[in-house]
PDB file of N, CA, C and O in Angstrom:
ATOM      1  N   MET A   1      60.685 115.688 105.820  1.00  0.00           N
ATOM      2  CA  MET A   1      60.839 114.416 106.490  1.00  0.00           C
ATOM      3  C   MET A   1      60.194 113.302 105.672  1.00  0.00           C
ATOM      4  O   MET A   1      59.201 113.508 104.975  1.00  0.00           O
ATOM      5  N   ILE A   2      60.781 112.133 105.779  1.00  0.00           N
ATOM      6  CA  ILE A   2      60.247 110.960 105.130  1.00  0.00           C
ATOM      7  C   ILE A   2      59.647 110.069 106.228  1.00  0.00           C
ATOM      8  O   ILE A   2      60.314 109.719 107.201  1.00  0.00           O
ATOM      9  N   ARG A   3      58.391 109.721 106.042  1.00  0.00           N
ATOM     10  CA  ARG A   3      57.704 108.889 107.032  1.00  0.00           C
ATOM     11  C   ARG A   3      57.777 107.411 106.589  1.00  0.00           C
ATOM     12  O   ARG A   3      57.478 107.083 105.441  1.00  0.00           O
ATOM     13  N   LEU A   4      58.180 106.534 107.520  1.00  0.00           N
ATOM     14  CA  LEU A   4      58.304 105.104 107.227  1.00  0.00           C
ATOM     15  C   LEU A   4      57.501 104.305 108.235  1.00  0.00           C
ATOM     16  O   LEU A   4      57.396 104.671 109.406  1.00  0.00           O
ATOM     17  N   ALA A   5      56.929 103.193 107.750  1.00  0.00           N
ATOM     18  CA  ALA A   5      56.356 102.172 108.602  1.00  0.00           C
ATOM     19  C   ALA A   5      57.187 100.911 108.397  1.00  0.00           C
ATOM     20  O   ALA A   5      57.378 100.475 107.262  1.00  0.00           O
ATOM     21  N   ILE A   6      57.680 100.325 109.472  1.00  0.00           N
ATOM     22  CA  ILE A   6      58.490  99.131 109.393  1.00  0.00           C
ATOM     23  C   ILE A   6      57.727  98.028 110.128  1.00  0.00           C
ATOM     24  O   ILE A   6      57.363  98.167 111.296  1.00  0.00           O
ATOM     25  N   ARG A   7      57.498  96.923 109.404  1.00  0.00           N
ATOM     26  CA  ARG A   7      56.726  95.831 109.957  1.00  0.00           C
ATOM     27  C   ARG A   7      57.538  94.530 109.908  1.00  0.00           C
ATOM     28  O   ARG A   7      58.261  94.273 108.945  1.00  0.00           O
ATOM     29  N   GLY A   8      57.410  93.728 110.945  1.00  0.00           N
ATOM     30  CA  GLY A   8      58.021  92.411 110.982  1.00  0.00           C
ATOM     31  C   GLY A   8      56.954  91.343 110.938  1.00  0.00           C
ATOM     32  O   GLY A   8      55.969  91.394 111.674  1.00  0.00           O
ATOM     33  N   TYR A   9      57.165  90.361 110.052  1.00  0.00           N
ATOM     34  CA  TYR A   9      56.166  89.303 109.839  1.00  0.00           C
ATOM     35  C   TYR A   9      56.710  87.922 110.161  1.00  0.00           C
ATOM     36  O   TYR A   9      57.889  87.629 109.960  1.00  0.00           O
ATOM     37  N   VAL A  10      55.814  87.084 110.667  1.00  0.00           N
ATOM     38  CA  VAL A  10      56.021  85.621 110.720  1.00  0.00           C
ATOM     39  C   VAL A  10      54.869  85.075 109.882  1.00  0.00           C
ATOM     40  O   VAL A  10      53.698  85.253 110.218  1.00  0.00           O
ATOM     41  N   GLY A  11      55.224  84.405 108.783  1.00  0.00           N
ATOM     42  CA  GLY A  11      54.203  84.017 107.825  1.00  0.00           C
ATOM     43  C   GLY A  11      53.539  85.281 107.289  1.00  0.00           C
ATOM     44  O   GLY A  11      54.227  86.195 106.836  1.00  0.00           O
ATOM     45  N   ARG A  12      52.242  85.340 107.335  1.00  0.00           N
ATOM     46  CA  ARG A  12      51.541  86.528 106.884  1.00  0.00           C
ATOM     47  C   ARG A  12      50.999  87.374 108.031  1.00  0.00           C
ATOM     48  O   ARG A  12      50.177  88.267 107.827  1.00  0.00           O
ATOM     49  N   THR A  13      51.482  87.072 109.266  1.00  0.00           N
ATOM     50  CA  THR A  13      51.023  87.810 110.450  1.00  0.00           C
ATOM     51  C   THR A  13      52.079  88.840 110.862  1.00  0.00           C
ATOM     52  O   THR A  13      53.245  88.507 111.074  1.00  0.00           O
ATOM     53  N   ALA A  14      51.645  90.090 110.969  1.00  0.00           N
ATOM     54  CA  ALA A  14      52.554  91.167 111.423  1.00  0.00           C
ATOM     55  C   ALA A  14      52.718  91.060 112.926  1.00  0.00           C
ATOM     56  O   ALA A  14      51.743  91.081 113.676  1.00  0.00           O
ATOM     57  N   LEU A  15      53.984  90.943 113.360  1.00  0.00           N
ATOM     58  CA  LEU A  15      54.281  90.901 114.806  1.00  0.00           C
ATOM     59  C   LEU A  15      54.509  92.269 115.390  1.00  0.00           C
ATOM     60  O   LEU A  15      54.254  92.494 116.573  1.00  0.00           O
ATOM     61  N   PHE A  16      54.995  93.205 114.559  1.00  0.00           N
ATOM     62  CA  PHE A  16      55.204  94.545 115.063  1.00  0.00           C
ATOM     63  C   PHE A  16      55.129  95.546 113.927  1.00  0.00           C
ATOM     64  O   PHE A  16      55.277  95.192 112.757  1.00  0.00           O
ATOM     65  N   GLU A  17      54.900  96.790 114.282  1.00  0.00           N
ATOM     66  CA  GLU A  17      54.963  97.902 113.353  1.00  0.00           C
ATOM     67  C   GLU A  17      55.583  99.073 114.089  1.00  0.00           C
ATOM     68  O   GLU A  17      55.101  99.502 115.137  1.00  0.00           O
ATOM     69  N   ASP A  18      56.679  99.587 113.505  1.00  0.00           N
ATOM     70  CA  ASP A  18      57.337 100.807 114.014  1.00  0.00           C
ATOM     71  C   ASP A  18      57.135 101.909 113.001  1.00  0.00           C
ATOM     72  O   ASP A  18      57.258 101.678 111.798  1.00  0.00           O
ATOM     73  N   ARG A  19      56.831 103.086 113.461  1.00  0.00           N
ATOM     74  CA  ARG A  19      56.723 104.244 112.558  1.00  0.00           C
ATOM     75  C   ARG A  19      57.783 105.242 112.947  1.00  0.00           C
ATOM     76  O   ARG A  19      57.937 105.589 114.117  1.00  0.00           O
ATOM     77  N   ILE A  20      58.523 105.704 111.932  1.00  0.00           N
ATOM     78  CA  ILE A  20      59.568 106.673 112.194  1.00  0.00           C
ATOM     79  C   ILE A  20      59.553 107.754 111.116  1.00  0.00           C
ATOM     80  O   ILE A  20      59.014 107.558 110.027  1.00  0.00           O
ATOM     81  N   GLU A  21      60.146 108.880 111.437  1.00  0.00           N
ATOM     82  CA  GLU A  21      60.332 109.965 110.455  1.00  0.00           C
ATOM     83  C   GLU A  21      61.850 110.187 110.331  1.00  0.00           C
ATOM     84  O   GLU A  21      62.564 110.269 111.330  1.00  0.00           O
ATOM     85  N   VAL A  22      62.308 110.279 109.110  1.00  0.00           N
ATOM     86  CA  VAL A  22      63.750 110.401 108.826  1.00  0.00           C
ATOM     87  C   VAL A  22      63.951 111.585 107.912  1.00  0.00           C
ATOM     88  O   VAL A  22      63.197 111.790 106.961  1.00  0.00           O
ATOM     89  N   SER A  23      64.971 112.359 108.207  1.00  0.00           N
ATOM     90  CA  SER A  23      65.376 113.412 107.300  1.00  0.00           C
ATOM     91  C   SER A  23      65.910 112.802 106.019  1.00  0.00           C
ATOM     92  O   SER A  23      66.641 111.814 106.093  1.00  0.00           O
ATOM     93  N   PRO A  24      65.588 113.332 104.853  1.00  0.00           N
ATOM     94  CA  PRO A  24      66.144 112.790 103.609  1.00  0.00           C
ATOM     95  C   PRO A  24      67.670 112.735 103.628  1.00  0.00           C
ATOM     96  O   PRO A  24      68.261 111.853 103.005  1.00  0.00           O
ATOM     97  N   MET A  25      68.311 113.660 104.331  1.00  0.00           N
ATOM     98  CA  MET A  25      69.772 113.674 104.425  1.00  0.00           C
ATOM     99  C   MET A  25      70.306 112.513 105.251  1.00  0.00           C
ATOM    100  O   MET A  25      71.457 112.118 105.068  1.00  0.00           O
ATOM    101  N   ASP A  26      69.500 111.953 106.158  1.00  0.00           N
ATOM    102  CA  ASP A  26      69.934 110.862 107.048  1.00  0.00           C
ATOM    103  C   ASP A  26      69.493 109.489 106.539  1.00  0.00           C
ATOM    104  O   ASP A  26      69.857 108.477 107.137  1.00  0.00           O
ATOM    105  N   LEU A  27      68.734 109.426 105.471  1.00  0.00           N
ATOM    106  CA  LEU A  27      68.161 108.167 104.996  1.00  0.00           C
ATOM    107  C   LEU A  27      69.257 107.144 104.670  1.00  0.00           C
ATOM    108  O   LEU A  27      69.099 105.968 104.997  1.00  0.00           O
ATOM    109  N   ASP A  28      70.350 107.552 104.043  1.00  0.00           N
ATOM    110  CA  ASP A  28      71.413 106.620 103.673  1.00  0.00           C
ATOM    111  C   ASP A  28      72.119 106.005 104.867  1.00  0.00           C
ATOM    112  O   ASP A  28      72.743 104.955 104.716  1.00  0.00           O
ATOM    113  N   THR A  29      72.052 106.597 106.026  1.00  0.00           N
ATOM    114  CA  THR A  29      72.676 106.004 107.203  1.00  0.00           C
ATOM    115  C   THR A  29      71.642 105.292 108.073  1.00  0.00           C
ATOM    116  O   THR A  29      71.968 104.302 108.727  1.00  0.00           O
ATOM    117  N   VAL A  30      70.418 105.776 108.090  1.00  0.00           N
ATOM    118  CA  VAL A  30      69.384 105.167 108.943  1.00  0.00           C
ATOM    119  C   VAL A  30      68.912 103.820 108.396  1.00  0.00           C
ATOM    120  O   VAL A  30      68.755 102.864 109.156  1.00  0.00           O
ATOM    121  N   LEU A  31      68.684 103.737 107.073  1.00  0.00           N
ATOM    122  CA  LEU A  31      68.167 102.493 106.493  1.00  0.00           C
ATOM    123  C   LEU A  31      69.100 101.305 106.682  1.00  0.00           C
ATOM    124  O   LEU A  31      68.629 100.231 107.055  1.00  0.00           O
ATOM    125  N   PRO A  32      70.425 101.448 106.439  1.00  0.00           N
ATOM    126  CA  PRO A  32      71.314 100.289 106.684  1.00  0.00           C
ATOM    127  C   PRO A  32      71.328  99.866 108.156  1.00  0.00           C
ATOM    128  O   PRO A  32      71.427  98.675 108.449  1.00  0.00           O
ATOM    129  N   THR A  33      71.234 100.804 109.066  1.00  0.00           N
ATOM    130  CA  THR A  33      71.210 100.495 110.483  1.00  0.00           C
ATOM    131  C   THR A  33      69.962  99.710 110.852  1.00  0.00           C
ATOM    132  O   THR A  33      70.025  98.724 111.587  1.00  0.00           O
ATOM    133  N   LEU A  34      68.826 100.163 110.328  1.00  0.00           N
ATOM    134  CA  LEU A  34      67.566  99.421 110.564  1.00  0.00           C
ATOM    135  C   LEU A  34      67.599  98.048 109.931  1.00  0.00           C
ATOM    136  O   LEU A  34      67.145  97.079 110.539  1.00  0.00           O
ATOM    137  N   ALA A  35      68.126  97.942 108.726  1.00  0.00           N
ATOM    138  CA  ALA A  35      68.181  96.651 108.033  1.00  0.00           C
ATOM    139  C   ALA A  35      69.051  95.684 108.801  1.00  0.00           C
ATOM    140  O   ALA A  35      68.692  94.515 108.940  1.00  0.00           O
ATOM    141  N   GLU A  36      70.189  96.140 109.306  1.00  0.00           N
ATOM    142  CA  GLU A  36      71.061  95.241 110.081  1.00  0.00           C
ATOM    143  C   GLU A  36      70.371  94.736 111.323  1.00  0.00           C
ATOM    144  O   GLU A  36      70.461  93.554 111.653  1.00  0.00           O
ATOM    145  N   LYS A  37      69.692  95.609 112.005  1.00  0.00           N
ATOM    146  CA  LYS A  37      68.949  95.235 113.233  1.00  0.00           C
ATOM    147  C   LYS A  37      67.929  94.169 112.937  1.00  0.00           C
ATOM    148  O   LYS A  37      67.832  93.189 113.674  1.00  0.00           O
ATOM    149  N   HIS A  38      67.173  94.331 111.886  1.00  0.00           N
ATOM    150  CA  HIS A  38      66.088  93.399 111.550  1.00  0.00           C
ATOM    151  C   HIS A  38      66.639  92.144 110.866  1.00  0.00           C
ATOM    152  O   HIS A  38      66.042  91.080 111.026  1.00  0.00           O
ATOM    153  N   CYS A  39      67.711  92.207 110.136  1.00  0.00           N
ATOM    154  CA  CYS A  39      68.330  91.044 109.553  1.00  0.00           C
ATOM    155  C   CYS A  39      68.791  90.041 110.606  1.00  0.00           C
ATOM    156  O   CYS A  39      68.736  88.830 110.392  1.00  0.00           O
ATOM    157  N   GLU A  40      69.236  90.547 111.720  1.00  0.00           N
ATOM    158  CA  GLU A  40      69.625  89.636 112.826  1.00  0.00           C
ATOM    159  C   GLU A  40      68.410  88.796 113.264  1.00  0.00           C
ATOM    160  O   GLU A  40      68.554  87.609 113.557  1.00  0.00           O
ATOM    161  N   LYS A  41      67.233  89.400 113.310  1.00  0.00           N
ATOM    162  CA  LYS A  41      66.023  88.648 113.695  1.00  0.00           C
ATOM    163  C   LYS A  41      65.638  87.661 112.611  1.00  0.00           C
ATOM    164  O   LYS A  41      65.151  86.574 112.921  1.00  0.00           O
ATOM    165  N   LEU A  42      65.845  88.010 111.332  1.00  0.00           N
ATOM    166  CA  LEU A  42      65.598  87.071 110.249  1.00  0.00           C
ATOM    167  C   LEU A  42      66.553  85.907 110.340  1.00  0.00           C
ATOM    168  O   LEU A  42      66.128  84.758 110.223  1.00  0.00           O
ATOM    169  N   ALA A  43      67.819  86.163 110.543  1.00  0.00           N
ATOM    170  CA  ALA A  43      68.844  85.118 110.595  1.00  0.00           C
ATOM    171  C   ALA A  43      68.599  84.166 111.775  1.00  0.00           C
ATOM    172  O   ALA A  43      68.924  82.981 111.696  1.00  0.00           O
ATOM    173  N   ALA A  44      68.029  84.687 112.864  1.00  0.00           N
ATOM    174  CA  ALA A  44      67.734  83.879 114.038  1.00  0.00           C
ATOM    175  C   ALA A  44      66.371  83.170 113.901  1.00  0.00           C
ATOM    176  O   ALA A  44      65.950  82.446 114.803  1.00  0.00           O
ATOM    177  N   HIS A  45      65.703  83.382 112.785  1.00  0.00           N
ATOM    178  CA  HIS A  45      64.377  82.798 112.478  1.00  0.00           C
ATOM    179  C   HIS A  45      63.282  83.261 113.414  1.00  0.00           C
ATOM    180  O   HIS A  45      62.299  82.547 113.615  1.00  0.00           O
ATOM    181  N   HIS A  46      63.435  84.462 114.001  1.00  0.00           N
ATOM    182  CA  HIS A  46      62.381  85.055 114.801  1.00  0.00           C
ATOM    183  C   HIS A  46      61.352  85.742 113.906  1.00  0.00           C
ATOM    184  O   HIS A  46      60.198  85.905 114.304  1.00  0.00           O
ATOM    185  N   LEU A  47      61.758  86.145 112.709  1.00  0.00           N
ATOM    186  CA  LEU A  47      60.902  86.773 111.734  1.00  0.00           C
ATOM    187  C   LEU A  47      61.149  86.135 110.375  1.00  0.00           C
ATOM    188  O   LEU A  47      62.214  85.569 110.132  1.00  0.00           O
ATOM    189  N   HIS A  48      60.140  86.230 109.471  1.00  0.00           N
ATOM    190  CA  HIS A  48      60.298  85.720 108.126  1.00  0.00           C
ATOM    191  C   HIS A  48      60.422  86.841 107.096  1.00  0.00           C
ATOM    192  O   HIS A  48      60.994  86.630 106.027  1.00  0.00           O
ATOM    193  N   MET A  49      59.897  88.025 107.401  1.00  0.00           N
ATOM    194  CA  MET A  49      59.959  89.090 106.422  1.00  0.00           C
ATOM    195  C   MET A  49      59.899  90.435 107.131  1.00  0.00           C
ATOM    196  O   MET A  49      59.218  90.597 108.144  1.00  0.00           O
ATOM    197  N   ILE A  50      60.629  91.394 106.573  1.00  0.00           N
ATOM    198  CA  ILE A  50      60.566  92.789 107.001  1.00  0.00           C
ATOM    199  C   ILE A  50      60.005  93.596 105.848  1.00  0.00           C
ATOM    200  O   ILE A  50      60.407  93.422 104.697  1.00  0.00           O
ATOM    201  N   GLU A  51      59.077  94.472 106.163  1.00  0.00           N
ATOM    202  CA  GLU A  51      58.478  95.358 105.146  1.00  0.00           C
ATOM    203  C   GLU A  51      58.719  96.794 105.559  1.00  0.00           C
ATOM    204  O   GLU A  51      58.394  97.207 106.672  1.00  0.00           O
ATOM    205  N   ILE A  52      59.293  97.539 104.642  1.00  0.00           N
ATOM    206  CA  ILE A  52      59.476  98.976 104.878  1.00  0.00           C
ATOM    207  C   ILE A  52      58.533  99.694 103.925  1.00  0.00           C
ATOM    208  O   ILE A  52      58.653  99.552 102.708  1.00  0.00           O
ATOM    209  N   GLU A  53      57.608 100.454 104.459  1.00  0.00           N
ATOM    210  CA  GLU A  53      56.643 101.199 103.640  1.00  0.00           C
ATOM    211  C   GLU A  53      56.989 102.677 103.700  1.00  0.00           C
ATOM    212  O   GLU A  53      57.069 103.256 104.784  1.00  0.00           O
ATOM    213  N   PHE A  54      57.190 103.276 102.566  1.00  0.00           N
ATOM    214  CA  PHE A  54      57.429 104.708 102.447  1.00  0.00           C
ATOM    215  C   PHE A  54      56.042 105.378 102.374  1.00  0.00           C
ATOM    216  O   PHE A  54      55.436 105.441 101.305  1.00  0.00           O
ATOM    217  N   LEU A  55      55.558 105.866 103.500  1.00  0.00           N
ATOM    218  CA  LEU A  55      54.160 106.273 103.651  1.00  0.00           C
ATOM    219  C   LEU A  55      53.734 107.406 102.732  1.00  0.00           C
ATOM    220  O   LEU A  55      52.551 107.521 102.411  1.00  0.00           O
ATOM    221  N   ASP A  56      54.658 108.235 102.307  1.00  0.00           N
ATOM    222  CA  ASP A  56      54.316 109.373 101.461  1.00  0.00           C
ATOM    223  C   ASP A  56      54.449 109.107  99.962  1.00  0.00           C
ATOM    224  O   ASP A  56      54.195 109.994  99.146  1.00  0.00           O
ATOM    225  N   GLU A  57      54.847 107.884  99.602  1.00  0.00           N
ATOM    226  CA  GLU A  57      55.020 107.525  98.175  1.00  0.00           C
ATOM    227  C   GLU A  57      53.660 107.130  97.599  1.00  0.00           C
ATOM    228  O   GLU A  57      53.072 106.152  98.059  1.00  0.00           O
ATOM    229  N   PRO A  58      53.149 107.854  96.619  1.00  0.00           N
ATOM    230  CA  PRO A  58      51.833 107.521  96.047  1.00  0.00           C
ATOM    231  C   PRO A  58      51.871 106.277  95.126  1.00  0.00           C
ATOM    232  O   PRO A  58      50.853 105.600  94.980  1.00  0.00           O
ATOM    233  N   ASN A  59      52.991 105.977  94.523  1.00  0.00           N
ATOM    234  CA  ASN A  59      53.104 104.833  93.589  1.00  0.00           C
ATOM    235  C   ASN A  59      53.281 103.557  94.380  1.00  0.00           C
ATOM    236  O   ASN A  59      54.312 103.361  95.024  1.00  0.00           O
ATOM    237  N   GLU A  60      52.280 102.682  94.340  1.00  0.00           N
ATOM    238  CA  GLU A  60      52.345 101.446  95.110  1.00  0.00           C
ATOM    239  C   GLU A  60      53.454 100.505  94.649  1.00  0.00           C
ATOM    240  O   GLU A  60      53.878  99.637  95.412  1.00  0.00           O
ATOM    241  N   GLN A  61      53.934 100.662  93.405  1.00  0.00           N
ATOM    242  CA  GLN A  61      55.039  99.856  92.911  1.00  0.00           C
ATOM    243  C   GLN A  61      56.357 100.262  93.568  1.00  0.00           C
ATOM    244  O   GLN A  61      57.303  99.475  93.591  1.00  0.00           O
ATOM    245  N   GLN A  62      56.427 101.468  94.096  1.00  0.00           N
ATOM    246  CA  GLN A  62      57.648 101.960  94.737  1.00  0.00           C
ATOM    247  C   GLN A  62      57.492 102.198  96.225  1.00  0.00           C
ATOM    248  O   GLN A  62      58.456 102.556  96.902  1.00  0.00           O
ATOM    249  N   ARG A  63      56.295 102.005  96.739  1.00  0.00           N
ATOM    250  CA  ARG A  63      55.979 102.345  98.126  1.00  0.00           C
ATOM    251  C   ARG A  63      56.535 101.333  99.118  1.00  0.00           C
ATOM    252  O   ARG A  63      56.828 101.702 100.255  1.00  0.00           O
ATOM    253  N   PHE A  64      56.689 100.076  98.732  1.00  0.00           N
ATOM    254  CA  PHE A  64      57.063  99.011  99.626  1.00  0.00           C
ATOM    255  C   PHE A  64      58.431  98.433  99.274  1.00  0.00           C
ATOM    256  O   PHE A  64      58.770  98.294  98.099  1.00  0.00           O
ATOM    257  N   PHE A  65      59.212  98.097 100.297  1.00  0.00           N
ATOM    258  CA  PHE A  65      60.457  97.352 100.155  1.00  0.00           C
ATOM    259  C   PHE A  65      60.377  96.217 101.137  1.00  0.00           C
ATOM    260  O   PHE A  65      60.221  96.431 102.339  1.00  0.00           O
ATOM    261  N   ARG A  66      60.485  94.995 100.623  1.00  0.00           N
ATOM    262  CA  ARG A  66      60.363  93.802 101.490  1.00  0.00           C
ATOM    263  C   ARG A  66      61.585  92.928 101.306  1.00  0.00           C
ATOM    264  O   ARG A  66      62.094  92.765 100.196  1.00  0.00           O
ATOM    265  N   PHE A  67      62.054  92.361 102.427  1.00  0.00           N
ATOM    266  CA  PHE A  67      63.113  91.377 102.362  1.00  0.00           C
ATOM    267  C   PHE A  67      62.909  90.367 103.461  1.00  0.00           C
ATOM    268  O   PHE A  67      62.322  90.674 104.498  1.00  0.00           O
ATOM    269  N   GLY A  68      63.400  89.147 103.234  1.00  0.00           N
ATOM    270  CA  GLY A  68      63.222  88.126 104.241  1.00  0.00           C
ATOM    271  C   GLY A  68      63.604  86.757 103.765  1.00  0.00           C
ATOM    272  O   GLY A  68      64.229  86.579 102.719  1.00  0.00           O
ATOM    273  N   THR A  69      63.207  85.787 104.568  1.00  0.00           N
ATOM    274  CA  THR A  69      63.525  84.385 104.316  1.00  0.00           C
ATOM    275  C   THR A  69      62.370  83.583 103.801  1.00  0.00           C
ATOM    276  O   THR A  69      62.552  82.423 103.433  1.00  0.00           O
ATOM    277  N   ASP A  70      61.168  84.159 103.758  1.00  0.00           N
ATOM    278  CA  ASP A  70      59.969  83.475 103.286  1.00  0.00           C
ATOM    279  C   ASP A  70      59.375  84.289 102.133  1.00  0.00           C
ATOM    280  O   ASP A  70      58.775  85.337 102.371  1.00  0.00           O
ATOM    281  N   PRO A  71      59.532  83.824 100.881  1.00  0.00           N
ATOM    282  CA  PRO A  71      59.052  84.598  99.731  1.00  0.00           C
ATOM    283  C   PRO A  71      57.541  84.553  99.531  1.00  0.00           C
ATOM    284  O   PRO A  71      57.043  85.215  98.621  1.00  0.00           O
ATOM    285  N   SER A  72      56.797  83.816 100.325  1.00  0.00           N
ATOM    286  CA  SER A  72      55.366  83.642 100.062  1.00  0.00           C
ATOM    287  C   SER A  72      54.585  84.971 100.198  1.00  0.00           C
ATOM    288  O   SER A  72      53.527  85.104  99.584  1.00  0.00           O
ATOM    289  N   GLY A  73      55.062  85.937 100.966  1.00  0.00           N
ATOM    290  CA  GLY A  73      54.373  87.195 101.109  1.00  0.00           C
ATOM    291  C   GLY A  73      54.933  88.313 100.278  1.00  0.00           C
ATOM    292  O   GLY A  73      54.543  89.472 100.424  1.00  0.00           O
ATOM    293  N   MET A  74      55.876  87.953  99.378  1.00  0.00           N
ATOM    294  CA  MET A  74      56.546  88.985  98.589  1.00  0.00           C
ATOM    295  C   MET A  74      56.090  88.954  97.110  1.00  0.00           C
ATOM    296  O   MET A  74      55.747  87.897  96.580  1.00  0.00           O
ATOM    297  N   VAL A  75      56.095  90.081  96.490  1.00  0.00           N
ATOM    298  CA  VAL A  75      55.806  90.200  95.079  1.00  0.00           C
ATOM    299  C   VAL A  75      57.110  90.125  94.306  1.00  0.00           C
ATOM    300  O   VAL A  75      58.025  90.903  94.576  1.00  0.00           O
ATOM    301  N   THR A  76      57.221  89.214  93.355  1.00  0.00           N
ATOM    302  CA  THR A  76      58.406  89.029  92.538  1.00  0.00           C
ATOM    303  C   THR A  76      59.682  88.950  93.400  1.00  0.00           C
ATOM    304  O   THR A  76      60.578  89.783  93.262  1.00  0.00           O
ATOM    305  N   PRO A  77      59.759  87.949  94.282  1.00  0.00           N
ATOM    306  CA  PRO A  77      60.941  87.856  95.141  1.00  0.00           C
ATOM    307  C   PRO A  77      62.199  87.441  94.305  1.00  0.00           C
ATOM    308  O   PRO A  77      62.097  86.729  93.307  1.00  0.00           O
ATOM    309  N   ILE A  78      63.335  87.905  94.749  1.00  0.00           N
ATOM    310  CA  ILE A  78      64.596  87.502  94.158  1.00  0.00           C
ATOM    311  C   ILE A  78      65.452  86.875  95.226  1.00  0.00           C
ATOM    312  O   ILE A  78      65.389  87.274  96.389  1.00  0.00           O
ATOM    313  N   GLU A  79      66.257  85.891  94.848  1.00  0.00           N
ATOM    314  CA  GLU A  79      67.135  85.228  95.780  1.00  0.00           C
ATOM    315  C   GLU A  79      68.453  85.951  95.858  1.00  0.00           C
ATOM    316  O   GLU A  79      69.035  86.308  94.834  1.00  0.00           O
ATOM    317  N   ILE A  80      68.926  86.169  97.068  1.00  0.00           N
ATOM    318  CA  ILE A  80      70.215  86.817  97.270  1.00  0.00           C
ATOM    319  C   ILE A  80      71.107  85.811  97.990  1.00  0.00           C
ATOM    320  O   ILE A  80      70.801  85.409  99.112  1.00  0.00           O
ATOM    321  N   PRO A  81      72.185  85.407  97.372  1.00  0.00           N
ATOM    322  CA  PRO A  81      73.087  84.463  98.010  1.00  0.00           C
ATOM    323  C   PRO A  81      73.762  85.125  99.228  1.00  0.00           C
ATOM    324  O   PRO A  81      74.206  86.271  99.157  1.00  0.00           O
ATOM    325  N   LEU A  82      73.826  84.398 100.314  1.00  0.00           N
ATOM    326  CA  LEU A  82      74.393  84.934 101.551  1.00  0.00           C
ATOM    327  C   LEU A  82      75.880  84.653 101.644  1.00  0.00           C
ATOM    328  O   LEU A  82      76.579  85.306 102.419  1.00  0.00           O
ATOM    329  N   LYS A  83      76.378  83.702 100.877  1.00  0.00           N
ATOM    330  CA  LYS A  83      77.822  83.407 100.876  1.00  0.00           C
ATOM    331  C   LYS A  83      78.341  83.709  99.485  1.00  0.00           C
ATOM    332  O   LYS A  83      77.705  83.376  98.485  1.00  0.00           O
ATOM    333  N   GLY A  84      79.475  84.328  99.432  1.00  0.00           N
ATOM    334  CA  GLY A  84      80.081  84.727  98.172  1.00  0.00           C
ATOM    335  C   GLY A  84      80.440  83.505  97.308  1.00  0.00           C
ATOM    336  O   GLY A  84      80.941  82.505  97.821  1.00  0.00           O
ATOM    337  N   GLY A  85      80.181  83.595  96.002  1.00  0.00           N
ATOM    338  CA  GLY A  85      80.623  82.580  95.062  1.00  0.00           C
ATOM    339  C   GLY A  85      79.754  81.353  95.001  1.00  0.00           C
ATOM    340  O   GLY A  85      80.086  80.426  94.262  1.00  0.00           O
ATOM    341  N   GLU A  86      78.665  81.289  95.730  1.00  0.00           N
ATOM    342  CA  GLU A  86      77.818  80.083  95.672  1.00  0.00           C
ATOM    343  C   GLU A  86      76.539  80.358  94.889  1.00  0.00           C
ATOM    344  O   GLU A  86      75.706  79.465  94.735  1.00  0.00           O
TER     345      GLU A  86
END
């Protein structure tokens, strides 16, 4: 099982933390479902950032995945265009 902690932030304040365990075989279907759910909150400006922490990953460079609309809490953020061709 893969253990995950999912946190939602406004600014640098965590509003929630969910912990789940996922079978490695289900990871490819569970992560997109979770991302879609939380992206809706980002788009509605209820949250600024989502952090997914892979709790069993010892390498801190690979342990965290963050996405959101406020890059101030992210390390080396990249911009992703939301509309094609712009």
